[in-house]
PyMOL Python script that loads the backbone (N, CA, C, O; Angstrom):
from pymol import cmd

cmd.read_pdbstr("""\
ATOM      1  N   UNK A   1     197.815 190.674  50.016  1.00  0.00           N
ATOM      2  CA  UNK A   1     199.074 191.137  49.442  1.00  0.00           C
ATOM      3  C   UNK A   1     200.095 191.290  50.566  1.00  0.00           C
ATOM      4  O   UNK A   1     199.767 191.598  51.712  1.00  0.00           O
ATOM      5  N   UNK A   2     201.315 191.066  50.189  1.00  0.00           N
ATOM      6  CA  UNK A   2     202.414 191.105  51.143  1.00  0.00           C
ATOM      7  C   UNK A   2     203.468 192.082  50.635  1.00  0.00           C
ATOM      8  O   UNK A   2     203.828 192.035  49.459  1.00  0.00           O
ATOM      9  N   UNK A   3     203.966 192.957  51.488  1.00  0.00           N
ATOM     10  CA  UNK A   3     205.038 193.864  51.109  1.00  0.00           C
ATOM     11  C   UNK A   3     206.355 193.093  51.123  1.00  0.00           C
ATOM     12  O   UNK A   3     206.657 192.366  52.069  1.00  0.00           O
ATOM     13  N   UNK A   4     207.130 193.268  50.057  1.00  0.00           N
ATOM     14  CA  UNK A   4     208.460 192.679  49.960  1.00  0.00           C
ATOM     15  C   UNK A   4     209.434 193.816  49.716  1.00  0.00           C
ATOM     16  O   UNK A   4     209.320 194.554  48.737  1.00  0.00           O
ATOM     17  N   UNK A   5     210.405 193.946  50.630  1.00  0.00           N
ATOM     18  CA  UNK A   5     211.427 194.980  50.479  1.00  0.00           C
ATOM     19  C   UNK A   5     212.713 194.325  49.985  1.00  0.00           C
ATOM     20  O   UNK A   5     213.147 193.296  50.504  1.00  0.00           O
ATOM     21  N   UNK A   6     213.308 194.944  48.976  1.00  0.00           N
ATOM     22  CA  UNK A   6     214.523 194.435  48.354  1.00  0.00           C
ATOM     23  C   UNK A   6     215.672 195.379  48.677  1.00  0.00           C
ATOM     24  O   UNK A   6     215.499 196.598  48.686  1.00  0.00           O
ATOM     25  N   UNK A   7     216.837 194.817  48.942  1.00  0.00           N
ATOM     26  CA  UNK A   7     217.990 195.619  49.313  1.00  0.00           C
ATOM     27  C   UNK A   7     219.177 195.318  48.404  1.00  0.00           C
ATOM     28  O   UNK A   7     219.293 194.221  47.859  1.00  0.00           O
ATOM     29  N   UNK A   8     220.053 196.303  48.250  1.00  0.00           N
ATOM     30  CA  UNK A   8     221.341 196.188  47.562  1.00  0.00           C
ATOM     31  C   UNK A   8     221.190 195.537  46.183  1.00  0.00           C
ATOM     32  O   UNK A   8     220.391 196.003  45.370  1.00  0.00           O
ATOM     33  N   UNK A   9     221.944 194.467  45.908  1.00  0.00           N
ATOM     34  CA  UNK A   9     221.958 193.839  44.586  1.00  0.00           C
ATOM     35  C   UNK A   9     220.584 193.323  44.176  1.00  0.00           C
ATOM     36  O   UNK A   9     220.258 193.329  42.989  1.00  0.00           O
ATOM     37  N   UNK A  10     219.782 192.883  45.121  1.00  0.00           N
ATOM     38  CA  UNK A  10     218.434 192.402  44.789  1.00  0.00           C
ATOM     39  C   UNK A  10     217.580 193.557  44.257  1.00  0.00           C
ATOM     40  O   UNK A  10     216.856 193.396  43.275  1.00  0.00           O
ATOM     41  N   UNK A  11     217.666 194.709  44.903  1.00  0.00           N
ATOM     42  CA  UNK A  11     216.920 195.884  44.438  1.00  0.00           C
ATOM     43  C   UNK A  11     217.435 196.342  43.076  1.00  0.00           C
ATOM     44  O   UNK A  11     216.651 196.713  42.202  1.00  0.00           O
ATOM     45  N   UNK A  12     218.749 196.314  42.902  1.00  0.00           N
ATOM     46  CA  UNK A  12     219.329 196.716  41.613  1.00  0.00           C
ATOM     47  C   UNK A  12     218.846 195.801  40.490  1.00  0.00           C
ATOM     48  O   UNK A  12     218.468 196.282  39.422  1.00  0.00           O
ATOM     49  N   UNK A  13     218.856 194.495  40.720  1.00  0.00           N
ATOM     50  CA  UNK A  13     218.451 193.532  39.692  1.00  0.00           C
ATOM     51  C   UNK A  13     216.962 193.647  39.368  1.00  0.00           C
ATOM     52  O   UNK A  13     216.561 193.466  38.218  1.00  0.00           O
ATOM     53  N   UNK A  14     216.145 193.946  40.377  1.00  0.00           N
ATOM     54  CA  UNK A  14     214.700 194.056  40.167  1.00  0.00           C
ATOM     55  C   UNK A  14     214.296 195.426  39.634  1.00  0.00           C
ATOM     56  O   UNK A  14     213.273 195.564  38.963  1.00  0.00           O
ATOM     57  N   UNK A  15     215.105 196.435  39.937  1.00  0.00           N
ATOM     58  CA  UNK A  15     214.755 197.794  39.525  1.00  0.00           C
ATOM     59  C   UNK A  15     213.758 198.466  40.448  1.00  0.00           C
ATOM     60  O   UNK A  15     213.249 199.542  40.134  1.00  0.00           O
ATOM     61  N   UNK A  16     213.471 197.840  41.594  1.00  0.00           N
ATOM     62  CA  UNK A  16     212.560 198.403  42.594  1.00  0.00           C
ATOM     63  C   UNK A  16     213.087 198.077  43.984  1.00  0.00           C
ATOM     64  O   UNK A  16     213.847 197.124  44.157  1.00  0.00           O
ATOM     65  N   UNK A  17     212.686 198.860  44.963  1.00  0.00           N
ATOM     66  CA  UNK A  17     213.085 198.604  46.352  1.00  0.00           C
ATOM     67  C   UNK A  17     211.971 197.972  47.162  1.00  0.00           C
ATOM     68  O   UNK A  17     212.215 197.437  48.244  1.00  0.00           O
ATOM     69  N   UNK A  18     210.749 198.029  46.651  1.00  0.00           N
ATOM     70  CA  UNK A  18     209.614 197.481  47.383  1.00  0.00           C
ATOM     71  C   UNK A  18     208.510 197.121  46.398  1.00  0.00           C
ATOM     72  O   UNK A  18     208.250 197.856  45.444  1.00  0.00           O
ATOM     73  N   UNK A  19     207.863 195.982  46.638  1.00  0.00           N
ATOM     74  CA  UNK A  19     206.740 195.568  45.797  1.00  0.00           C
ATOM     75  C   UNK A  19     205.700 194.871  46.665  1.00  0.00           C
ATOM     76  O   UNK A  19     205.983 194.474  47.795  1.00  0.00           O
ATOM     77  N   UNK A  20     204.523 194.731  46.137  1.00  0.00           N
ATOM     78  CA  UNK A  20     203.454 193.965  46.782  1.00  0.00           C
ATOM     79  C   UNK A  20     203.316 192.648  46.024  1.00  0.00           C
ATOM     80  O   UNK A  20     203.224 192.638  44.797  1.00  0.00           O
ATOM     81  N   UNK A  21     203.303 191.546  46.758  1.00  0.00           N
ATOM     82  CA  UNK A  21     203.261 190.222  46.146  1.00  0.00           C
ATOM     83  C   UNK A  21     202.184 189.383  46.832  1.00  0.00           C
ATOM     84  O   UNK A  21     201.986 189.474  48.043  1.00  0.00           O
ATOM     85  N   UNK A  22     201.499 188.575  46.044  1.00  0.00           N
ATOM     86  CA  UNK A  22     200.528 187.618  46.568  1.00  0.00           C
ATOM     87  C   UNK A  22     201.245 186.279  46.683  1.00  0.00           C
ATOM     88  O   UNK A  22     201.446 185.597  45.678  1.00  0.00           O
ATOM     89  N   UNK A  23     201.632 185.894  47.899  1.00  0.00           N
ATOM     90  CA  UNK A  23     202.315 184.608  48.126  1.00  0.00           C
ATOM     91  C   UNK A  23     202.063 184.176  49.564  1.00  0.00           C
ATOM     92  O   UNK A  23     202.103 184.985  50.491  1.00  0.00           O
ATOM     93  N   UNK A  24     201.804 182.884  49.727  1.00  0.00           N
ATOM     94  CA  UNK A  24     201.533 182.345  51.056  1.00  0.00           C
ATOM     95  C   UNK A  24     202.665 181.491  51.599  1.00  0.00           C
ATOM     96  O   UNK A  24     202.618 181.045  52.746  1.00  0.00           O
ATOM     97  N   UNK A  25     203.699 181.258  50.762  1.00  0.00           N
ATOM     98  CA  UNK A  25     204.821 180.435  51.211  1.00  0.00           C
ATOM     99  C   UNK A  25     206.125 181.034  50.689  1.00  0.00           C
ATOM    100  O   UNK A  25     206.128 181.819  49.741  1.00  0.00           O
ATOM    101  N   UNK A  26     207.218 180.651  51.319  1.00  0.00           N
ATOM    102  CA  UNK A  26     208.535 181.110  50.869  1.00  0.00           C
ATOM    103  C   UNK A  26     208.782 180.622  49.444  1.00  0.00           C
ATOM    104  O   UNK A  26     209.287 181.368  48.605  1.00  0.00           O
ATOM    105  N   UNK A  27     208.429 179.382  49.180  1.00  0.00           N
ATOM    106  CA  UNK A  27     208.635 178.820  47.848  1.00  0.00           C
ATOM    107  C   UNK A  27     207.820 179.574  46.798  1.00  0.00           C
ATOM    108  O   UNK A  27     208.316 179.861  45.709  1.00  0.00           O
ATOM    109  N   UNK A  28     206.577 179.891  47.127  1.00  0.00           N
ATOM    110  CA  UNK A  28     205.729 180.648  46.216  1.00  0.00           C
ATOM    111  C   UNK A  28     206.254 182.056  45.980  1.00  0.00           C
ATOM    112  O   UNK A  28     206.175 182.574  44.866  1.00  0.00           O
ATOM    113  N   UNK A  29     206.786 182.669  47.018  1.00  0.00           N
ATOM    114  CA  UNK A  29     207.368 184.004  46.894  1.00  0.00           C
ATOM    115  C   UNK A  29     208.576 183.970  45.971  1.00  0.00           C
ATOM    116  O   UNK A  29     208.691 184.792  45.062  1.00  0.00           O
ATOM    117  N   UNK A  30     209.479 183.016  46.203  1.00  0.00           N
ATOM    118  CA  UNK A  30     210.669 182.901  45.351  1.00  0.00           C
ATOM    119  C   UNK A  30     210.276 182.667  43.886  1.00  0.00           C
ATOM    120  O   UNK A  30     210.853 183.274  42.984  1.00  0.00           O
ATOM    121  N   UNK A  31     209.308 181.798  43.657  1.00  0.00           N
ATOM    122  CA  UNK A  31     208.870 181.500  42.294  1.00  0.00           C
ATOM    123  C   UNK A  31     208.268 182.738  41.628  1.00  0.00           C
ATOM    124  O   UNK A  31     208.578 183.042  40.476  1.00  0.00           O
ATOM    125  N   UNK A  32     207.418 183.439  42.349  1.00  0.00           N
ATOM    126  CA  UNK A  32     206.791 184.647  41.803  1.00  0.00           C
ATOM    127  C   UNK A  32     207.849 185.692  41.433  1.00  0.00           C
ATOM    128  O   UNK A  32     207.799 186.269  40.347  1.00  0.00           O
ATOM    129  N   UNK A  33     208.794 185.930  42.328  1.00  0.00           N
ATOM    130  CA  UNK A  33     209.825 186.945  42.078  1.00  0.00           C
ATOM    131  C   UNK A  33     210.720 186.555  40.908  1.00  0.00           C
ATOM    132  O   UNK A  33     211.069 187.403  40.087  1.00  0.00           O
ATOM    133  N   UNK A  34     211.092 185.288  40.825  1.00  0.00           N
ATOM    134  CA  UNK A  34     211.941 184.824  39.724  1.00  0.00           C
ATOM    135  C   UNK A  34     211.228 185.004  38.382  1.00  0.00           C
ATOM    136  O   UNK A  34     211.843 185.426  37.403  1.00  0.00           O
ATOM    137  N   UNK A  35     209.940 184.685  38.339  1.00  0.00           N
ATOM    138  CA  UNK A  35     209.173 184.852  37.105  1.00  0.00           C
ATOM    139  C   UNK A  35     209.025 186.326  36.736  1.00  0.00           C
ATOM    140  O   UNK A  35     209.092 186.697  35.564  1.00  0.00           O
ATOM    141  N   UNK A  36     208.827 187.145  37.739  1.00  0.00           N
ATOM    142  CA  UNK A  36     208.597 188.576  37.480  1.00  0.00           C
ATOM    143  C   UNK A  36     209.859 189.311  37.042  1.00  0.00           C
ATOM    144  O   UNK A  36     209.808 190.168  36.160  1.00  0.00           O
ATOM    145  N   UNK A  37     211.008 188.972  37.667  1.00  0.00           N
ATOM    146  CA  UNK A  37     212.222 189.752  37.423  1.00  0.00           C
ATOM    147  C   UNK A  37     213.287 189.040  36.603  1.00  0.00           C
ATOM    148  O   UNK A  37     214.286 189.666  36.248  1.00  0.00           O
ATOM    149  N   UNK A  38     213.122 187.767  36.288  1.00  0.00           N
ATOM    150  CA  UNK A  38     214.001 187.094  35.358  1.00  0.00           C
ATOM    151  C   UNK A  38     215.187 186.353  35.956  1.00  0.00           C
ATOM    152  O   UNK A  38     215.380 186.334  37.171  1.00  0.00           O
ATOM    153  N   UNK A  39     215.985 185.738  35.069  1.00  0.00           N
ATOM    154  CA  UNK A  39     217.055 184.842  35.508  1.00  0.00           C
ATOM    155  C   UNK A  39     218.173 185.517  36.310  1.00  0.00           C
ATOM    156  O   UNK A  39     218.710 184.911  37.237  1.00  0.00           O
ATOM    157  N   UNK A  40     218.528 186.742  35.976  1.00  0.00           N
ATOM    158  CA  UNK A  40     219.593 187.411  36.743  1.00  0.00           C
ATOM    159  C   UNK A  40     219.132 187.648  38.182  1.00  0.00           C
ATOM    160  O   UNK A  40     219.895 187.439  39.125  1.00  0.00           O
ATOM    161  N   UNK A  41     217.892 188.082  38.344  1.00  0.00           N
ATOM    162  CA  UNK A  41     217.358 188.268  39.683  1.00  0.00           C
ATOM    163  C   UNK A  41     217.279 186.930  40.411  1.00  0.00           C
ATOM    164  O   UNK A  41     217.597 186.854  41.598  1.00  0.00           O
ATOM    165  N   UNK A  42     216.865 185.885  39.722  1.00  0.00           N
ATOM    166  CA  UNK A  42     216.765 184.561  40.333  1.00  0.00           C
ATOM    167  C   UNK A  42     218.129 184.094  40.850  1.00  0.00           C
ATOM    168  O   UNK A  42     218.217 183.488  41.918  1.00  0.00           O
ATOM    169  N   UNK A  43     219.186 184.376  40.093  1.00  0.00           N
ATOM    170  CA  UNK A  43     220.543 184.015  40.520  1.00  0.00           C
ATOM    171  C   UNK A  43     220.907 184.737  41.815  1.00  0.00           C
ATOM    172  O   UNK A  43     221.468 184.136  42.730  1.00  0.00           O
ATOM    173  N   UNK A  44     220.589 186.013  41.886  1.00  0.00           N
ATOM    174  CA  UNK A  44     220.879 186.799  43.094  1.00  0.00           C
ATOM    175  C   UNK A  44     220.007 186.323  44.252  1.00  0.00           C
ATOM    176  O   UNK A  44     220.486 186.182  45.378  1.00  0.00           O
ATOM    177  N   UNK A  45     218.728 186.077  43.973  1.00  0.00           N
ATOM    178  CA  UNK A  45     217.803 185.636  45.006  1.00  0.00           C
ATOM    179  C   UNK A  45     218.273 184.344  45.671  1.00  0.00           C
ATOM    180  O   UNK A  45     218.078 184.159  46.872  1.00  0.00           O
ATOM    181  N   UNK A  46     218.886 183.458  44.906  1.00  0.00           N
ATOM    182  CA  UNK A  46     219.376 182.184  45.450  1.00  0.00           C
ATOM    183  C   UNK A  46     220.440 182.391  46.532  1.00  0.00           C
ATOM    184  O   UNK A  46     220.659 181.509  47.361  1.00  0.00           O
ATOM    185  N   UNK A  47     221.092 183.540  46.525  1.00  0.00           N
ATOM    186  CA  UNK A  47     222.138 183.842  47.496  1.00  0.00           C
ATOM    187  C   UNK A  47     221.631 184.692  48.662  1.00  0.00           C
ATOM    188  O   UNK A  47     222.365 184.934  49.619  1.00  0.00           O
ATOM    189  N   UNK A  48     220.402 185.135  48.583  1.00  0.00           N
ATOM    190  CA  UNK A  48     219.850 186.078  49.557  1.00  0.00           C
ATOM    191  C   UNK A  48     219.284 185.393  50.793  1.00  0.00           C
ATOM    192  O   UNK A  48     218.889 184.227  50.766  1.00  0.00           O
ATOM    193  N   UNK A  49     219.262 186.163  51.878  1.00  0.00           N
ATOM    194  CA  UNK A  49     218.525 185.772  53.081  1.00  0.00           C
ATOM    195  C   UNK A  49     217.160 186.434  53.018  1.00  0.00           C
ATOM    196  O   UNK A  49     217.031 187.578  52.580  1.00  0.00           O
ATOM    197  N   UNK A  50     216.145 185.709  53.457  1.00  0.00           N
ATOM    198  CA  UNK A  50     214.800 186.260  53.566  1.00  0.00           C
ATOM    199  C   UNK A  50     214.467 186.377  55.039  1.00  0.00           C
ATOM    200  O   UNK A  50     214.672 185.445  55.815  1.00  0.00           O
ATOM    201  N   UNK A  51     213.947 187.542  55.413  1.00  0.00           N
ATOM    202  CA  UNK A  51     213.584 187.786  56.803  1.00  0.00           C
ATOM    203  C   UNK A  51     212.113 188.143  56.899  1.00  0.00           C
ATOM    204  O   UNK A  51     211.608 188.951  56.119  1.00  0.00           O
ATOM    205  N   UNK A  52     211.434 187.541  57.854  1.00  0.00           N
ATOM    206  CA  UNK A  52     210.047 187.870  58.167  1.00  0.00           C
ATOM    207  C   UNK A  52     210.016 188.217  59.650  1.00  0.00           C
ATOM    208  O   UNK A  52     210.427 187.416  60.490  1.00  0.00           O
ATOM    209  N   UNK A  53     209.535 189.397  59.965  1.00  0.00           N
ATOM    210  CA  UNK A  53     209.543 189.875  61.354  1.00  0.00           C
ATOM    211  C   UNK A  53     210.936 189.800  61.964  1.00  0.00           C
ATOM    212  O   UNK A  53     211.079 189.513  63.153  1.00  0.00           O
ATOM    213  N   UNK A  54     211.975 190.058  61.150  1.00  0.00           N
ATOM    214  CA  UNK A  54     213.346 190.075  61.634  1.00  0.00           C
ATOM    215  C   UNK A  54     213.965 188.707  61.836  1.00  0.00           C
ATOM    216  O   UNK A  54     215.091 188.606  62.323  1.00  0.00           O
ATOM    217  N   UNK A  55     213.247 187.646  61.469  1.00  0.00           N
ATOM    218  CA  UNK A  55     213.764 186.285  61.639  1.00  0.00           C
ATOM    219  C   UNK A  55     213.988 185.652  60.275  1.00  0.00           C
ATOM    220  O   UNK A  55     213.157 185.772  59.375  1.00  0.00           O
ATOM    221  N   UNK A  56     215.122 184.976  60.137  1.00  0.00           N
ATOM    222  CA  UNK A  56     215.452 184.337  58.875  1.00  0.00           C
ATOM    223  C   UNK A  56     214.476 183.200  58.589  1.00  0.00           C
ATOM    224  O   UNK A  56     214.152 182.395  59.463  1.00  0.00           O
ATOM    225  N   UNK A  57     214.016 183.159  57.337  1.00  0.00           N
ATOM    226  CA  UNK A  57     213.119 182.099  56.898  1.00  0.00           C
ATOM    227  C   UNK A  57     213.719 181.451  55.652  1.00  0.00           C
ATOM    228  O   UNK A  57     214.397 182.117  54.870  1.00  0.00           O
ATOM    229  N   UNK A  58     213.471 180.161  55.466  1.00  0.00           N
ATOM    230  CA  UNK A  58     214.019 179.496  54.289  1.00  0.00           C
ATOM    231  C   UNK A  58     212.977 178.657  53.551  1.00  0.00           C
ATOM    232  O   UNK A  58     213.141 178.378  52.363  1.00  0.00           O
ATOM    233  N   UNK A  59     211.922 178.256  54.229  1.00  0.00           N
ATOM    234  CA  UNK A  59     210.870 177.484  53.566  1.00  0.00           C
ATOM    235  C   UNK A  59     209.609 177.526  54.413  1.00  0.00           C
ATOM    236  O   UNK A  59     209.620 177.974  55.560  1.00  0.00           O
ATOM    237  N   UNK A  60     208.519 177.048  53.818  1.00  0.00           N
ATOM    238  CA  UNK A  60     207.276 176.949  54.557  1.00  0.00           C
ATOM    239  C   UNK A  60     206.360 178.136  54.390  1.00  0.00           C
ATOM    240  O   UNK A  60     206.611 179.014  53.565  1.00  0.00           O
ATOM    241  N   UNK A  61     205.289 178.164  55.178  1.00  0.00           N
ATOM    242  CA  UNK A  61     204.286 179.224  55.055  1.00  0.00           C
ATOM    243  C   UNK A  61     204.820 180.573  55.517  1.00  0.00           C
ATOM    244  O   UNK A  61     205.695 180.656  56.380  1.00  0.00           O
ATOM    245  N   UNK A  62     204.273 181.621  54.921  1.00  0.00           N
ATOM    246  CA  UNK A  62     204.593 182.987  55.335  1.00  0.00           C
ATOM    247  C   UNK A  62     203.477 183.484  56.229  1.00  0.00           C
ATOM    248  O   UNK A  62     202.312 183.494  55.831  1.00  0.00           O
ATOM    249  N   UNK A  63     203.826 183.892  57.424  1.00  0.00           N
ATOM    250  CA  UNK A  63     202.819 184.419  58.331  1.00  0.00           C
ATOM    251  C   UNK A  63     202.977 185.916  58.540  1.00  0.00           C
ATOM    252  O   UNK A  63     202.013 186.595  58.892  1.00  0.00           O
ATOM    253  N   UNK A  64     204.168 186.436  58.330  1.00  0.00           N
ATOM    254  CA  UNK A  64     204.417 187.867  58.524  1.00  0.00           C
ATOM    255  C   UNK A  64     203.868 188.664  57.353  1.00  0.00           C
ATOM    256  O   UNK A  64     203.744 188.151  56.241  1.00  0.00           O
ATOM    257  N   UNK A  65     203.542 189.912  57.612  1.00  0.00           N
ATOM    258  CA  UNK A  65     203.039 190.771  56.557  1.00  0.00           C
ATOM    259  C   UNK A  65     204.111 191.274  55.629  1.00  0.00           C
ATOM    260  O   UNK A  65     203.832 191.533  54.459  1.00  0.00           O
ATOM    261  N   UNK A  66     205.341 191.424  56.115  1.00  0.00           N
ATOM    262  CA  UNK A  66     206.420 191.982  55.293  1.00  0.00           C
ATOM    263  C   UNK A  66     207.590 191.013  55.265  1.00  0.00           C
ATOM    264  O   UNK A  66     207.916 190.374  56.266  1.00  0.00           O
ATOM    265  N   UNK A  67     208.218 190.918  54.089  1.00  0.00           N
ATOM    266  CA  UNK A  67     209.410 190.095  53.921  1.00  0.00           C
ATOM    267  C   UNK A  67     210.523 190.986  53.394  1.00  0.00           C
ATOM    268  O   UNK A  67     210.317 191.761  52.460  1.00  0.00           O
ATOM    269  N   UNK A  68     211.702 190.875  53.992  1.00  0.00           N
ATOM    270  CA  UNK A  68     212.882 191.596  53.533  1.00  0.00           C
ATOM    271  C   UNK A  68     213.816 190.618  52.837  1.00  0.00           C
ATOM    272  O   UNK A  68     214.047 189.513  53.328  1.00  0.00           O
ATOM    273  N   UNK A  69     214.356 191.029  51.687  1.00  0.00           N
ATOM    274  CA  UNK A  69     215.294 190.200  50.935  1.00  0.00           C
ATOM    275  C   UNK A  69     216.648 190.882  50.975  1.00  0.00           C
ATOM    276  O   UNK A  69     216.827 191.986  50.461  1.00  0.00           O
ATOM    277  N   UNK A  70     217.603 190.193  51.602  1.00  0.00           N
ATOM    278  CA  UNK A  70     218.919 190.758  51.857  1.00  0.00           C
ATOM    279  C   UNK A  70     220.014 189.920  51.198  1.00  0.00           C
ATOM    280  O   UNK A  70     220.209 188.763  51.572  1.00  0.00           O
ATOM    281  N   UNK A  71     220.734 190.484  50.222  1.00  0.00           N
ATOM    282  CA  UNK A  71     221.868 189.781  49.645  1.00  0.00           C
ATOM    283  C   UNK A  71     222.984 189.668  50.678  1.00  0.00           C
ATOM    284  O   UNK A  71     222.984 190.390  51.675  1.00  0.00           O
ATOM    285  N   UNK A  72     223.939 188.761  50.441  1.00  0.00           N
ATOM    286  CA  UNK A  72     225.076 188.665  51.361  1.00  0.00           C
ATOM    287  C   UNK A  72     225.824 190.005  51.395  1.00  0.00           C
ATOM    288  O   UNK A  72     225.957 190.686  50.378  1.00  0.00           O
ATOM    289  N   UNK A  73     226.291 190.351  52.551  1.00  0.00           N
ATOM    290  CA  UNK A  73     227.034 191.609  52.702  1.00  0.00           C
ATOM    291  C   UNK A  73     228.514 191.316  52.737  1.00  0.00           C
ATOM    292  O   UNK A  73     228.953 190.348  53.357  1.00  0.00           O
ATOM    293  N   UNK A  74     229.274 192.149  52.076  1.00  0.00           N
ATOM    294  CA  UNK A  74     230.731 192.077  52.158  1.00  0.00           C
ATOM    295  C   UNK A  74     231.194 193.336  52.859  1.00  0.00           C
ATOM    296  O   UNK A  74     230.579 194.394  52.719  1.00  0.00           O
ATOM    297  N   UNK A  75     232.227 193.231  53.580  1.00  0.00           N
ATOM    298  CA  UNK A  75     232.713 194.418  54.284  1.00  0.00           C
ATOM    299  C   UNK A  75     234.126 194.227  54.749  1.00  0.00           C
ATOM    300  O   UNK A  75     234.744 193.177  54.574  1.00  0.00           O
ATOM    301  N   UNK A  76     234.595 195.251  55.328  1.00  0.00           N
ATOM    302  CA  UNK A  76     235.977 195.174  55.792  1.00  0.00           C
ATOM    303  C   UNK A  76     236.156 195.975  57.031  1.00  0.00           C
ATOM    304  O   UNK A  76     237.258 196.034  57.575  1.00  0.00           O
TER     305      UNK A  76
END
""", "prot")
cmd.dss("prot")
cmd.show_as("cartoon", "prot")
cmd.util.cbc("prot")
cmd.orient("prot")
């Protein structure tokens, strides 16, 4: 199992800030989350950055134990 932490709009859409997921790849993680939380979450997830060990990931195998999902930030 892998800890996935959700932030801001991703956490709001999922209704949780942290979950445990069984996934060995970025693609598998995205698919699992989209199925679990539905189309609105999937739309937000498509705009998010995924970080493993503080490094941005976009595809391929997951080697880190924890993944952070960060929506784009707006600020001023």
